[in-house]
C-alpha positions as CSV (number, residue, x, y, z in Angstrom):
1,M,-27.4,3.5,-29.0
2,T,-29.3,1.2,-26.8
3,D,-29.9,2.0,-22.6
4,G,-27.9,-0.9,-21.1
5,S,-25.9,1.3,-18.9
6,S,-28.0,0.7,-15.8
7,A,-26.7,-2.7,-16.0
8,V,-22.9,-2.1,-16.3
9,P,-21.7,0.0,-13.4
10,G,-18.8,1.5,-15.2
11,L,-20.7,2.4,-18.0
12,A,-23.3,4.4,-16.0
13,A,-20.7,6.3,-14.2
14,V,-19.4,7.2,-17.7
15,R,-22.7,8.2,-18.5
16,R,-23.1,10.4,-15.7
17,R,-20.0,12.1,-16.3
18,L,-20.5,12.7,-20.0
19,G,-24.0,14.2,-19.5
20,A,-22.8,16.5,-16.1
21,E,-20.0,17.9,-18.4
22,L,-21.9,18.3,-21.3
23,F,-24.7,20.2,-19.4
24,A,-22.4,22.4,-17.5
25,R,-20.7,23.5,-21.0
26,V,-24.2,24.3,-22.7
27,A,-26.3,25.5,-19.4
28,G,-23.4,27.0,-17.4
29,P,-22.8,27.2,-13.6
30,Q,-26.6,28.3,-13.2
31,G,-27.6,25.3,-15.5
32,P,-29.3,23.3,-12.5
33,A,-31.1,26.3,-11.2
34,A,-32.2,27.5,-14.2
35,R,-33.5,23.9,-15.1
36,S,-35.3,23.4,-12.2
37,R,-37.1,27.2,-12.8
38,I,-38.3,26.2,-16.5
39,H,-39.4,22.6,-16.0
40,D,-40.9,22.5,-12.6
41,T,-42.5,26.0,-12.3
42,P,-46.2,25.7,-12.6
43,G,-47.9,27.8,-15.0
44,P,-49.0,28.2,-18.2
45,R,-46.5,27.7,-21.2
46,W,-46.5,29.1,-24.8
47,F,-46.4,25.4,-26.2
48,G,-48.3,22.5,-24.8
49,P,-46.4,19.1,-24.6
50,E,-47.9,18.0,-27.9
51,R,-45.8,21.0,-30.0
52,P,-43.4,20.3,-32.5
53,I,-41.1,22.9,-31.1
54,R,-40.7,20.8,-28.1
55,V,-39.8,17.9,-29.8
56,V,-37.2,19.6,-32.4
57,H,-35.5,22.1,-29.5
58,G,-35.2,18.8,-27.1
59,D,-33.5,16.9,-29.4
60,A,-29.4,16.5,-29.3
61,S,-29.6,17.4,-33.3
62,M,-29.8,20.8,-32.2
63,F,-26.2,20.8,-31.5
64,V,-25.5,20.2,-35.5
65,G,-28.2,22.5,-36.1
66,G,-26.7,25.2,-34.0
67,L,-23.6,25.0,-35.7
68,R,-25.3,25.4,-39.2
69,A,-27.2,28.4,-38.0
70,L,-24.1,30.3,-36.8
71,L,-22.2,29.5,-40.2
72,L,-25.7,30.7,-42.3
73,Q,-26.5,34.0,-40.1
74,S,-23.0,35.2,-40.5
75,L,-23.7,35.3,-44.4
76,H,-25.3,38.9,-43.7
77,P,-22.9,41.7,-43.3
78,L,-25.0,43.7,-41.0
79,A,-25.9,40.8,-38.9
80,M,-22.5,39.5,-38.9
81,A,-21.0,43.4,-38.1
82,A,-22.9,43.0,-34.9
83,V,-22.1,40.0,-33.6
84,E,-18.2,40.7,-34.2
85,A,-19.0,44.2,-32.4
86,H,-21.1,43.2,-29.5
87,S,-21.2,39.5,-28.8
88,G,-17.7,38.9,-27.5
89,Y,-17.9,35.1,-29.4
90,R,-14.4,35.0,-29.4
91,G,-14.0,36.0,-26.0
92,D,-16.3,34.4,-24.2
93,P,-18.1,31.7,-26.7
94,W,-19.3,29.1,-23.9
95,G,-21.2,32.2,-22.3
96,R,-22.7,33.0,-25.5
97,L,-23.7,29.6,-26.1
98,Q,-25.5,29.5,-22.4
99,R,-27.4,32.1,-23.0
100,T,-28.5,31.4,-26.5
101,S,-29.3,27.7,-24.9
102,T,-31.0,29.5,-21.6
103,F,-33.1,31.6,-23.9
104,L,-34.3,28.6,-26.0
105,A,-35.0,26.5,-23.4
106,V,-36.9,29.3,-21.2
107,T,-39.2,30.4,-24.4
108,T,-39.9,26.5,-25.3
109,F,-40.5,24.9,-21.7
110,G,-41.0,27.6,-19.4
111,T,-43.9,29.4,-18.3
112,A,-45.9,32.1,-20.1
113,D,-44.3,34.8,-17.9
114,D,-40.8,33.3,-17.8
115,A,-40.8,33.3,-21.4
116,R,-42.1,36.6,-22.0
117,R,-39.6,37.8,-19.3
118,A,-36.8,36.6,-21.7
119,V,-38.1,38.1,-24.4
120,D,-37.9,41.6,-22.8
121,R,-34.4,41.1,-21.9
122,V,-33.1,39.8,-25.4
123,R,-35.1,43.3,-26.9
124,A,-33.6,45.4,-24.5
125,V,-30.2,43.9,-25.2
126,H,-30.9,44.8,-29.0
127,E,-32.0,48.0,-28.7
128,R,-28.2,48.9,-27.4
129,V,-26.5,47.2,-30.0
130,R,-25.9,49.5,-32.9
131,G,-23.0,50.8,-35.0
132,T,-21.6,50.7,-38.3
133,S,-20.0,48.1,-40.3
134,A,-16.3,47.7,-41.8
135,S,-17.9,48.9,-45.3
136,G,-19.7,52.2,-43.5
137,E,-23.2,50.7,-43.5
138,E,-25.5,51.4,-40.1
139,Y,-26.9,48.7,-38.4
140,R,-29.2,48.0,-35.1
141,A,-30.0,44.6,-33.7
142,A,-33.2,45.4,-33.1
143,D,-33.9,46.1,-36.9
144,P,-36.5,44.0,-37.9
145,H,-35.2,42.9,-41.3
146,L,-31.8,41.7,-39.5
147,L,-34.1,39.8,-36.9
148,G,-35.9,38.5,-39.6
149,W,-32.7,37.2,-41.5
150,V,-31.5,35.8,-38.0
151,H,-34.8,34.1,-37.1
152,A,-34.7,32.2,-40.7
153,A,-31.5,30.9,-40.7
154,E,-31.8,29.6,-37.2
155,V,-35.4,28.0,-37.7
156,D,-34.1,26.3,-41.2
157,S,-31.3,25.2,-39.6
158,F,-32.8,23.6,-36.4
159,L,-35.4,21.7,-39.0
160,R,-33.0,20.6,-41.2
161,A,-30.6,19.0,-38.6
162,H,-33.7,17.6,-36.7
163,R,-34.4,16.0,-40.5
164,S,-31.3,14.2,-40.8
165,Y,-29.9,14.0,-36.9
166,G,-33.1,13.6,-35.0
167,E,-34.1,10.6,-32.9
168,R,-37.8,10.7,-34.4
169,P,-37.9,12.8,-37.3
170,L,-41.0,14.2,-38.3
171,D,-43.6,14.4,-40.9
172,D,-43.8,17.6,-43.0
173,E,-47.1,18.6,-41.4
174,A,-45.6,18.6,-38.0
175,Y,-42.5,20.4,-39.5
176,D,-44.9,23.4,-40.6
177,G,-45.9,23.2,-37.1
178,Y,-42.6,23.8,-35.9
179,V,-42.3,26.8,-38.0
180,A,-45.2,28.0,-36.8
181,D,-44.2,27.9,-33.0
182,A,-41.1,29.0,-33.8
183,A,-43.1,32.0,-35.3
184,T,-44.4,32.8,-32.0
185,V,-41.2,33.7,-30.3
186,A,-40.0,35.4,-33.6
187,A,-42.7,37.9,-33.3
188,A,-42.3,38.4,-29.8
189,L,-38.7,39.2,-30.4
190,G,-39.9,41.9,-33.0
191,V,-39.6,40.2,-36.4
192,V,-42.6,41.1,-38.9
193,D,-44.5,38.7,-40.5
194,P,-42.4,35.5,-39.5
195,P,-42.9,32.1,-41.9
196,R,-45.1,30.2,-40.8
197,D,-44.5,27.0,-42.6
198,Q,-42.0,25.4,-44.6
199,R,-42.9,26.9,-47.9
200,Q,-42.8,30.5,-46.6
201,L,-39.8,29.6,-44.8
202,A,-38.1,28.8,-47.9
203,S,-39.5,31.8,-49.5
204,V,-38.1,34.4,-47.0
205,I,-34.7,32.8,-47.2
206,E,-34.5,32.8,-51.1
207,R,-35.4,36.9,-50.7
208,Y,-32.6,37.3,-48.5
209,R,-30.0,36.1,-51.0
210,P,-29.2,39.0,-52.8
211,E,-28.1,40.5,-49.4
212,L,-26.1,37.8,-48.4
213,R,-22.2,37.4,-48.7
214,G,-18.9,35.7,-47.4
215,T,-17.4,38.7,-45.9
216,A,-14.0,38.8,-44.3
217,P,-15.6,38.9,-40.7
218,A,-18.1,35.8,-41.9
219,L,-15.2,34.0,-43.1
220,D,-13.1,34.2,-39.8
221,A,-16.4,33.2,-37.6
222,A,-16.1,30.2,-39.9
223,R,-12.5,29.1,-39.7
224,F,-13.0,30.0,-35.6
225,L,-16.0,27.5,-35.5
226,L,-14.6,24.8,-38.0
227,L,-10.8,25.2,-37.2
228,R,-10.2,26.7,-33.9
229,P,-12.9,25.8,-31.5
230,P,-12.1,26.6,-27.8
231,L,-12.3,22.9,-26.9
232,P,-9.6,20.7,-25.6
233,W,-7.9,18.6,-28.0
234,V,-9.4,15.5,-26.9
235,V,-13.1,16.8,-27.7
236,R,-12.2,18.3,-31.0
237,P,-12.4,14.7,-33.2
238,P,-16.1,14.5,-32.1
239,Y,-17.0,18.2,-32.4
240,G,-15.2,17.9,-35.5
241,L,-18.0,15.2,-36.9
242,L,-20.7,17.6,-35.6
243,A,-19.1,20.2,-37.5
244,A,-18.5,18.2,-40.6
245,G,-22.7,17.5,-40.5
246,A,-23.6,20.8,-40.1
247,V,-21.4,22.1,-43.0
248,A,-22.8,19.1,-45.0
249,L,-26.6,20.7,-44.5
250,L,-25.3,23.9,-46.1
251,P,-27.2,25.2,-49.4
252,G,-24.2,25.6,-51.8
253,W,-24.4,29.0,-52.4
254,A,-23.5,29.5,-48.9
255,R,-20.6,27.0,-48.9
256,R,-19.3,28.7,-51.7
257,E,-19.5,32.1,-50.1
258,L,-18.0,30.8,-46.7
259,R,-15.2,28.5,-49.4
260,L,-16.2,25.6,-48.0
261,P,-15.2,23.3,-50.6
262,Y,-16.7,19.9,-51.1
263,L,-14.7,17.3,-49.9
264,P,-16.2,13.5,-51.4
265,V,-13.7,11.7,-48.7
266,V,-15.2,13.3,-45.8
267,E,-18.7,14.2,-46.8
268,G,-21.5,12.7,-47.8
269,P,-22.7,9.4,-46.4
270,A,-19.4,9.4,-44.3
271,A,-20.3,12.9,-42.6
272,R,-23.9,11.8,-41.9
273,L,-22.7,8.9,-40.1
274,G,-20.0,10.4,-38.2
275,A,-22.4,13.6,-36.9
276,G,-25.2,11.0,-36.4
277,A,-23.0,8.7,-34.0
278,V,-21.9,11.9,-32.2
279,T,-25.4,13.0,-31.9
280,R,-26.6,9.5,-30.6
281,T,-23.7,9.3,-28.1
282,I,-25.0,12.9,-26.9
283,R,-28.5,12.0,-26.4
284,W,-27.4,8.9,-24.5
285,A,-25.3,10.7,-22.1
286,M,-27.8,13.7,-21.6
287,A,-30.9,11.1,-21.4
288,R,-32.3,9.6,-18.3
289,P,-31.8,6.3,-17.9
290,S,-34.7,3.9,-18.6
291,G,-36.4,3.2,-15.3
292,A,-35.2,6.4,-13.3
293,P,-37.5,7.9,-11.0
294,G,-38.8,11.1,-11.8
295,P,-40.1,12.7,-14.9
296,G,-38.7,12.1,-18.5
297,R,-37.0,15.0,-20.2
298,E,-35.7,16.4,-23.3
299,P,-32.1,15.5,-24.0
300,G,-31.3,18.3,-26.3
301,P,-29.2,21.8,-25.6
302,A,-32.5,23.6,-24.3
303,G,-34.1,20.4,-22.6
304,R,-33.5,19.4,-19.4
305,D,-30.4,17.6,-18.0
C-alpha cells in the first residue's frame, strides 16, 4: 500500500486512528511509556540495527506468525497444560498478547540491561509454573525441554510468516542469522543448545514430532483462536484472513492433529492474498508517514508506534 495518506487529510486521520487502536491492543495502556523506554534509552543492545531479528520482529507479518506459533505450540501436551492452567489466555487474552509483545520488543530493540531484566522476570514466572496434566504427567514451565519446543515453534512461525508476508523478505543467509539471533534470547531463557540456523531448526522440530498431538485443550485453544476470538464483529473478517494465512502456513501433520481440514476454496492463493492484504494494511496504519519528523520505526507488534 503506497503512502499517499499525507496528501488526503481524511485518509491520514483514518490511518492515525487505526494505527493508534492497533498499538493500544498490542502494547496495552503502558505502551507509549514502554515504547519510549525501549527505543530511546541510550546504551548497548543485544542486537545492532543491522541484525535480521530486528527486521523480522519489526514487521507486520508478526501478526500472522504469532497466530501460527500459538497453534503449533499447543500441540505439545505438557506445554498446553501449563498454558491452560496458568496463562489466563481465555480470561485475559489481550493482557497475554501485550506481555508477549513487550518482551519481544525489549529483547529485540531495548538496551542489554533492560533485556536482561525482562528475561529474569520471565524466568522467575516460569519457576512458579508447575503442575500435573490431565493425563497425570508433571510439567514445569522452566523445563529446558519444554522451553525448547516453545522457542522452536515460535521462531519457525515468525520466520515462515516473514518469508511469506514480510515487506522485504530476506535471503537464506539472513534467515539463518535470524535463527542465530533468536538463539541468544532462547539461551538466556534457559533453552539448552537452541538451533542456530534453519537446518538445525527443522531438525529440532522433527525431533519433537513423536511428543506432539492434538489434545482436547489444544483443540479448544484452536477453536478459541480461530472461531471465537475476543474481538468486535466488525474486525473479525480481517482477523479471519490473518488466521487463514496462519493456518495455511502450518505443516500438514500439525493441521491434521488440530483437525483443521484443507479447504481449497479459501486456501492457497486466496489465503495468501487475503492475509497479505491485511498485513499490508496493518503495516500502512502503524508506519510513520513518509516525510514525518523523527526517526523511522518498526511497524510490527514488537516495534514502534
